[in-house]
C-alpha positions in Angstrom: 0.0 0.0 0.0 1.5 3.3 -1.1 0.4 6.2 1.1 2.8 9.0 0.1 4.7 10.1 -2.9 7.2 12.9 -3.3 6.9 15.6 -5.9 8.4 14.7 -9.2 11.6 16.6 -10.2 11.7 17.1 -14.0 15.2 18.8 -13.9 18.2 18.7 -11.6 18.5 21.6 -9.3 21.5 22.2 -7.2 20.8 22.5 -3.5 22.2 26.1 -3.2 20.1 27.3 -6.1 17.0 25.6 -4.7 17.5 27.1 -1.3 18.2 30.5 -2.8 14.9 30.3 -4.8 12.9 29.4 -1.7 14.6 32.2 0.3 13.8 34.7 -2.4 10.2 33.7 -2.4 10.1 33.9 1.4 11.5 37.4 1.4 9.0 38.5 -1.3 6.1 37.1 0.7 7.4 38.9 3.9 7.7 42.2 2.0 4.2 41.6 0.5 2.8 41.2 4.0 4.3 44.5 5.0 2.6 46.6 2.3 -0.9 46.7 4.0 0.6 47.8 7.4 0.5 51.6 6.8 -3.1 51.4 5.7 -4.0 49.3 8.7 -2.2 51.7 11.0 -3.9 54.7 9.5 -7.3 53.0 9.8 -6.7 52.3 13.4 -5.7 55.9 14.1 -8.7 57.2 12.3 -11.1 54.9 14.2 -9.5 55.8 17.6 -9.6 59.6 17.1 -12.8 59.8 15.1 -14.9 57.1 16.8 -13.6 55.5 19.9 -12.2 58.6 21.7 -15.4 60.6 21.0 -17.7 57.7 21.9 -19.3 57.6 18.4 -20.9 54.2 17.7 -24.2 52.5 16.7 -27.0 52.5 19.2 -28.1 49.2 20.6 -30.8 48.6 18.0 -28.7 49.8 15.1 -25.7 47.7 16.1 -27.8 44.6 15.8 -28.8 45.6 12.3 -25.1 46.4 11.4 -23.8 43.0 12.7 -26.7 41.0 11.3 -27.3 42.7 7.9 -24.9 45.6 7.0 -21.5 43.9 7.5 -22.4 40.4 6.3 -24.2 41.8 3.1 -21.5 44.1 2.0 -18.8 41.6 3.1 -20.3 38.9 0.9 -20.6 41.3 -2.0 -17.0 42.4 -1.5 -15.8 38.7 -1.3 -17.6 37.9 -4.5 -16.1 40.8 -6.5 -12.6 40.2 -5.0 -12.7 36.5 -5.9 -13.9 37.2 -9.4 -11.1 39.8 -10.0 -8.5 37.6 -8.5 -9.5 34.7 -10.7 -9.4 36.9 -13.8 -6.0 38.5 -13.2 -4.6 35.1 -12.2 -5.8 33.5 -15.4 -4.2 36.3 -17.4 -1.0 35.9 -15.4 -0.8 32.1 -16.1 -1.7 32.7 -19.8 1.2 35.2 -20.2 3.6 32.7 -18.5 2.5 30.0 -20.9 2.8 32.3 -23.9 6.4 33.1 -22.9 7.2 29.4 -22.6 5.7 28.7 -26.1 7.2 31.9 -27.6 3.7 33.0 -28.5 4.1 36.8 -28.8 0.6 37.3 -30.2 -1.0 36.1 -27.0 1.6 38.0 -24.9 0.9 41.2 -26.8 -2.9 40.9 -26.3 -2.5 40.6 -22.5 0.6 42.7 -21.7 -1.2 46.0 -21.2 -4.5 44.6 -20.0 -5.4 46.0 -16.5 -8.3 45.8 -14.1 -10.7 48.6 -14.9 -10.7 51.6 -12.5 -14.5 51.0 -12.3 -13.8 47.6 -10.7 -11.3 49.2 -8.2 -13.9 51.9 -7.4 -16.6 49.2 -6.7 -14.2 47.3 -4.5 -13.2 50.4 -2.6 -16.9 51.3 -1.9 -17.7 47.8 -0.7 -14.6 47.6 1.5 -15.3 51.0 2.9 -18.8 49.9 3.9 -17.4 46.8 5.6 -14.6 48.7 7.4 -17.0 51.5 8.3 -19.4 48.9 9.8 -16.6 47.6 12.0 -15.6 51.1 13.1 -19.1 51.9 14.1 -19.5 49.0 16.5 -19.5 49.6 20.3 -16.5 47.7 21.7 -16.1 46.8 25.3 -12.5 48.0 25.3 -9.8 49.5 23.1 -8.0 46.2 22.5 -11.0 44.3 21.0 -11.9 47.3 18.8 -8.3 47.8 17.6 -8.0 44.1 16.8 -11.2 44.0 14.7 -10.6 47.3 12.9 -6.9 46.6 12.2 -7.3 43.1 11.0 -10.2 44.1 8.7 -8.3 47.0 7.2 -5.1 44.9 6.8 -6.9 42.1 4.9 -8.7 44.5 2.6 -5.4 46.3 1.8 -3.7 42.9 1.3 -6.2 41.8 -1.3 -5.8 45.1 -3.1 -2.0 44.8 -3.3 -2.2 41.2 -4.4 -4.5 42.1 -7.2 -2.3 45.0 -8.3 0.8 42.9 -8.2 -0.7 40.1 -10.3 -2.4 42.5 -12.7 1.0 44.0 -13.7 3.4 41.1 -13.6 6.4 42.9 -15.2 7.0 45.5 -12.5 6.7 45.7 -8.7 7.6 43.0 -6.2 6.1 39.9 -7.9 7.2 39.9 -11.5 7.9 37.4 -14.3 11.6 37.1 -14.8 12.1 35.0 -17.9 10.7 37.4 -20.6 12.3 37.0 -24.0 14.5 39.8 -25.3 12.6 42.6 -27.0 9.2 41.5 -25.8 8.8 44.3 -23.2 10.3 47.0 -25.5 7.9 46.2 -28.4 5.0 48.6 -28.9 2.1 46.1 -28.6 -0.5 48.6 -29.8 1.4 49.0 -33.1 1.9 45.3 -33.3 -1.8 44.6 -32.8 -2.7 47.3 -35.4 -0.4 45.8 -38.0 -1.8 42.3 -37.2 -5.4 43.6 -37.6 -4.5 45.3 -40.9 -3.0 42.1 -42.2 -6.0 40.0 -41.1 -8.4 42.6 -42.6 -6.6 42.5 -45.9 -6.6 38.7 -46.0 -10.3 38.7 -45.2 -11.2 41.1 -48.1 -9.0 39.2 -50.5 -10.7 35.9 -49.5 -14.1 37.6 -49.8 -13.3 38.9 -53.3 -12.2 35.5 -54.3 -15.4 33.9 -53.1 -17.5 36.5 -55.0 -15.5 35.9 -58.2 -16.1 32.2 -57.9 -19.9 32.8 -57.5 -20.0 35.0 -60.5 -18.1 32.5 -62.5 -20.5 29.7 -61.6 -23.5 32.0 -62.5 
């Protein structure tokens, strides 16, 4: 009975190189986890001075509505939008990596300058602000519990944003694709696509004229 199998190695990798790669990934992940810290700290300071210190919070009846309806509703909507966006940018990221491996510049050119629409970022910002605002408006028994809830919520929201931005533009920033072929990033992809469309359009009209000539010849 075979209960465990190690991961297959398709190429030999020296131990120093393997450890160097894992260490680099670890450092990148650690730096990525630091990006949301300023936003989380700013959210904590805002909640403390604008809400907690002034005693501003939902009344007893409204707090029940906020915890039972407001925060869950907007939280679910935010999770759905964030999951959809993450799936979309991750699929584009994997497609570009595959195009590089296959030396498929056409696919690479189609996706290189594609970015998440500002409208999507605006929607995510409004939904996340509603969730974070709901947590800020709750009446906490002490500062520690309130600071924990507000800070962790702000941190996770900011982390999702930074992850989407990093994956959406995989040729700059902290998490980028290294093995890009020479000249691919310097090529004007808009001009490349325009020339490709012009060639396809010319071929389409030539084929259409050929079909029309054959029809006339048959008639």
